[in-house]
C-alpha positions in Angstrom: 0.0 0.0 0.0 1.4 3.4 -0.9 2.4 5.8 1.9 -0.7 7.9 1.6 -3.7 8.2 3.8 -6.8 6.3 2.7 -8.4 9.6 2.0 -5.9 10.2 -0.8 -6.3 6.9 -2.6 -8.7 5.8 -5.3 -11.4 3.3 -4.3 -12.0 0.6 -7.0 -15.3 -1.1 -6.9 -15.1 -4.6 -8.4 -17.7 -7.3 -9.0 -19.7 -9.0 -11.6 -22.0 -7.3 -14.0 -25.1 -6.3 -12.2 -23.5 -6.3 -8.7 -24.3 -2.6 -8.3 -20.9 -1.0 -8.9 -22.2 2.1 -10.6 -25.2 2.6 -8.4 -23.4 2.0 -5.1 -20.3 4.0 -6.4 -22.4 7.1 -7.0 -23.7 6.9 -3.4 -20.3 6.2 -2.0 -18.7 9.1 -3.9 -21.3 11.5 -2.5 -20.8 10.2 1.1 -17.0 10.6 0.8 -17.2 13.9 -1.2 -15.1 12.4 -4.0 -15.5 12.4 -7.8 -17.2 9.3 -9.2 -16.0 7.6 -12.4 -17.9 4.8 -14.2 -15.1 3.2 -16.2 -17.4 1.8 -18.9 -19.1 5.1 -19.4 -15.7 6.9 -19.6 -14.5 4.4 -22.2 -17.7 4.8 -24.3 -17.4 8.6 -24.2 -13.7 8.4 -25.1 -14.1 6.0 -28.1 -17.5 7.5 -29.1 -19.2 4.2 -29.4 -20.6 1.5 -27.1 -18.5 -1.2 -25.6 -20.8 -3.8 -27.3 -19.9 -2.2 -30.7 -16.2 -2.1 -29.9 -16.2 -5.8 -28.9 -18.2 -6.8 -32.0 -15.9 -4.9 -34.3 -12.5 -5.4 -32.7 -12.9 -8.2 -30.1 -12.7 -8.5 -26.4 -8.9 -8.4 -26.2 -8.9 -4.9 -27.8 -11.5 -3.8 -25.4 -9.5 -5.1 -22.5 -6.4 -3.1 -23.7 -8.5 0.1 -23.9 -10.0 -0.7 -20.5 -6.5 -1.1 -18.9 -5.3 2.2 -20.3 -8.4 4.0 -19.0 -8.0 2.4 -15.6 -4.4 3.6 -15.4 -5.5 7.1 -16.2 -8.2 7.0 -13.6 -5.8 5.7 -10.9 -3.7 8.8 -11.5 -6.5 11.3 -11.3 -6.6 11.9 -7.5 -8.8 9.9 -5.3 -12.0 9.1 -7.1 -14.5 6.3 -6.5 -14.2 4.1 -9.6 -16.8 1.6 -10.8 -14.7 -0.8 -12.8 -16.1 -3.1 -15.5 -16.8 -6.6 -14.3 -13.9 -8.1 -16.2 -11.2 -5.5 -15.3 -9.7 -8.1 -12.9 -8.9 -10.5 -15.6 -5.6 -8.8 -16.4 -2.9 -9.2 -13.8 -1.6 -5.7 -14.5 -5.0 -4.3 -13.5 -5.2 -6.2 -10.3 -1.7 -5.1 -9.4 -2.4 -1.5 -10.3 -5.6 -1.4 -8.2 -4.0 -3.1 -5.2 -0.9 -0.8 -5.3 -2.5 2.5 -5.9 -5.8 2.3 -4.0 -8.3 0.2 -2.1 -10.3 -2.5 -3.9 -13.8 -3.3 -2.7 -15.5 -6.4 -3.9 -19.3 -6.1 -4.3 -20.1 -9.8 -3.9 -23.6 -10.4 -5.3 -24.9 -13.9 -5.9 -25.1 -14.9 -9.5 -28.9 -15.2 -9.5 -29.3 -11.5 -8.4 -26.7 -10.4 -11.0 -28.5 -12.4 -13.7 -31.9 -11.0 -12.7 -30.4 -7.5 -13.1 -28.6 -8.3 -16.3 -31.8 -9.7 -17.8 -33.9 -6.7 -16.8 -31.3 -4.2 -18.0 -31.8 -2.7 -21.5 -28.1 -2.5 -22.0 -26.5 -4.9 -24.5 -24.1 -7.2 -22.7 -22.0 -9.0 -25.4 -20.0 -10.9 -22.8 -23.2 -12.3 -21.2 -25.5 -13.1 -24.1 -27.2 -16.0 -22.2 -27.4 -17.4 -18.7 -24.8 -20.2 -19.2 -22.2 -17.9 -20.6 -22.7 -15.4 -17.8 -22.5 -18.1 -15.2 -19.2 -19.4 -16.6 -17.8 -15.8 -16.5 -19.1 -15.3 -13.0 -17.4 -18.5 -11.7 -14.1 -17.8 -13.6 -13.9 -14.2 -12.1 -14.7 -15.0 -8.5 -11.2 -16.1 -7.6 -9.8 -12.7 -8.7 -12.6 -10.8 -7.0 -11.6 -12.5 -3.7 -8.2 -10.8 -3.9 -9.9 -7.5 -3.0 -8.9 -5.7 0.2 -12.5 -5.2 1.3 -15.5 -7.4 0.8 -19.2 -6.6 1.0 -22.0 -9.1 0.4 -24.7 -7.6 -1.8 -28.3 -8.9 -1.4 -31.6 -8.0 -2.9 -32.7 -6.0 0.2 -29.5 -4.0 0.6 -30.0 -0.5 -0.8 -27.2 1.3 -2.6 -27.2 3.9 0.3 -26.9 1.2 2.9 -24.1 -0.6 0.9 -22.2 2.7 0.7 -22.5 3.1 4.5 -21.1 -0.4 5.0 -18.2 0.5 2.7 -17.5 3.7 4.5 -17.4 1.8 7.8 -15.0 -0.8 6.3 -12.7 2.0 5.0 -12.6 3.6 8.4 -11.7 0.2 10.0 -9.1 -0.4 7.3 -7.5 3.0 7.9 -7.3 2.5 11.7 -5.7 -1.0 11.2 -3.2 0.5 8.8 -2.3 3.4 11.1 -1.9 1.1 14.1 0.6 -1.0 12.2 2.9 2.0 11.6 
């Protein structure tokens, strides 16, 4: 962990599609009085097309390279709350960057809740075109999500505001543990 206080570090929200990263991230950023960055929205604004179109035209690997560059830029931009894409943790360089430059928070939502949200969402999800594909991706990514510094279980009844409160509490606890170790 860098020699900065937790207040100066980016907070990276990780988790599967539909886990609530964008919704909870917005609440968390407001509570912490920090800027909020939705990495997928930033990428779409930058490339002037949807991620689905990019993946269709140039493939997932090209998207992941663009995603990694955007993540590096966000990590250098002060101390925002960053809602990452669900697959950002697939690249070792991204996992290392997040763990060395900030605090990673895993929003651990059960697959069925994620699938329910994905199915209800109007957004095109090219990497989760059907339940079986989505479940395979969910299972493959969980080992990487577990590497996060903080973990919060997301359930149907947990509001974004309540989840943000839990994260703030965990961040305070993490800071006090880090400071006691010095």
